[in-house]
C-alpha positions in Angstrom: 4.1 11.4 12.0 2.8 9.5 9.0 4.4 6.0 8.8 3.1 4.8 5.5 3.4 6.0 1.9 -0.3 5.2 1.2 -3.2 4.2 3.3 -6.9 4.1 2.9 -10.0 2.0 3.5 -10.2 -1.1 1.3 -13.4 0.4 -0.3 -11.5 3.6 -1.3 -8.5 1.7 -2.4 -10.6 -0.4 -4.8 -12.2 2.7 -6.1 -8.9 4.5 -6.8 -7.1 3.9 -10.1 -3.8 2.1 -9.9 -2.1 5.1 -11.5 -3.4 7.4 -8.8 -2.2 5.1 -6.0 1.2 4.7 -7.8 1.5 8.5 -7.9 0.8 8.8 -4.2 3.4 6.1 -3.4 6.0 7.8 -5.6 5.3 11.3 -4.2 5.5 10.0 -0.6 8.6 7.9 -1.0 11.1 10.8 -1.0 13.5 8.7 -3.2 14.1 8.2 -6.9 11.8 5.4 -8.0 13.5 2.7 -10.0 11.6 0.9 -12.7 11.8 -2.3 -10.6 10.1 -0.6 -7.6 7.4 1.0 -9.7 6.6 -2.3 -11.4 6.5 -4.1 -8.1 4.1 -1.5 -6.6 1.9 -1.7 -9.8 1.7 -5.5 -9.6 0.9 -5.4 -5.8 -1.9 -2.9 -6.5 -3.3 -5.0 -9.3 -3.3 -8.2 -7.3 -4.8 -6.5 -4.2 -7.5 -4.8 -6.3 -8.7 -8.2 -7.5 -8.5 -10.1 -4.2 -9.8 -7.4 -1.7 -13.1 -6.6 -3.5 -15.3 -8.4 -1.0 -13.6 -7.2 2.2 -13.9 -4.2 4.5 -10.9 -2.9 6.3 -7.8 -0.8 5.8 -4.7 -1.1 3.6 -1.3 0.5 4.1 1.6 0.5 1.6 5.3 0.9 2.7 4.6 1.0 6.4 7.6 2.1 8.4 8.5 -0.1 11.4 9.5 2.2 14.3 13.1 1.9 15.6 14.1 -0.7 13.0 14.5 1.6 10.0 12.7 -0.9 7.8 9.3 -0.9 5.9 6.6 -3.5 5.4 5.5 -3.7 1.8 1.8 -3.9 2.6 -0.3 -4.2 5.8 -4.0 -5.1 5.5 -6.3 -5.0 8.5 -9.6 -7.0 8.1 -11.8 -7.6 11.2 -9.1 -7.3 13.8 -6.7 -9.5 11.8 -3.5 -8.0 10.6 -2.0 -9.3 7.4 1.7 -8.4 6.7 2.9 -8.8 3.1 
């Protein structure tokens, strides 16, 4: 079972256009996307594109927390360190 709307290596994330990532997020959400949500994702993508350029690791958007019914906006894993945003 896939728990996130989008995941990839940081290198691939940096090489993917924000519009493409936004499309993947919207397609995997299963809900109508409000303008506020779309704009929030776009801003997160833009910020992370700029700050993650020099790092290797993985990035996950809208990660579902098992048994809680909630999602984490972004999870980043770099060298065994988990960042929850």
